[in-house]
N, C-alpha and C positions, 0 to 999 in steps of 0.2 A: 885495528880497531873493526868494530865489527856493531852493527845495526841490526837490531829484532822489532817489530811490531806488533802485538797481539792485537788481531782486529776485534776479536770479540770482546775484550775487556777494556779496546783502547790504551793501551799500556806500550809506549817507546823505550827500549832499552838500548843502551848503546855501549858501546866495553872500548873503553882507549889501546887499553893493556890488561894483561895479568896479573899484574902485579897484586898482591893481596891487600882488600881493602881493610885500612885501620881504624877509620872513622866515617861516620854518615853526618853528612849538614843536609836538614831541610831548608827548602825554600819555598815557602806558601806550605799549602796543603798537599800539592801536587808534585813537587819536582825535589829531588833527593838525589845527593851528589855524594858518589863513595869516595872516600880519599885515600888514597894509598901514602907513601913514605916519598913518593916523588910528587906528588900532585895528583889533579881528577885521574881516577882509574875509571868512575863509569857514572851514567847518569841513568834514573829511572824517569820517568815523566806520565802521571798517570793525567786521562782525559785528554792525550794528544791531541787526537786528530777536532773534538769537540771545541778546543781551545784556539782551534787554528794551526798548529804547528805543524801538520801532515796536509797534503804532502808537503815534504823537504824543497825548501826553493834555495839552493846552492846556486853561487856565480860558475858561470861555465869553466873559470879555471880552476875551480876546486872539483869540478865535476872530471876534467882533464887530468887532473892527477891521481884522484882515486882509480880513473880507468887505466892508466900508465902503469900506478903504482908506485 
């Protein structure tokens, strides 16, 4: 998984895997989900900070798993 944030454009990009995206699904005007053959491959969120989605607030267990790998 890879998370990138463009502060100047306020765009959050989350890539879950490297599978090729087969189709995109839009949820509202600012959330786009890239679907692979196996499920969700990536998400792009426009105005992420303006909409209150940043900073990310994750449970401690999730953060610990990300650190441990």
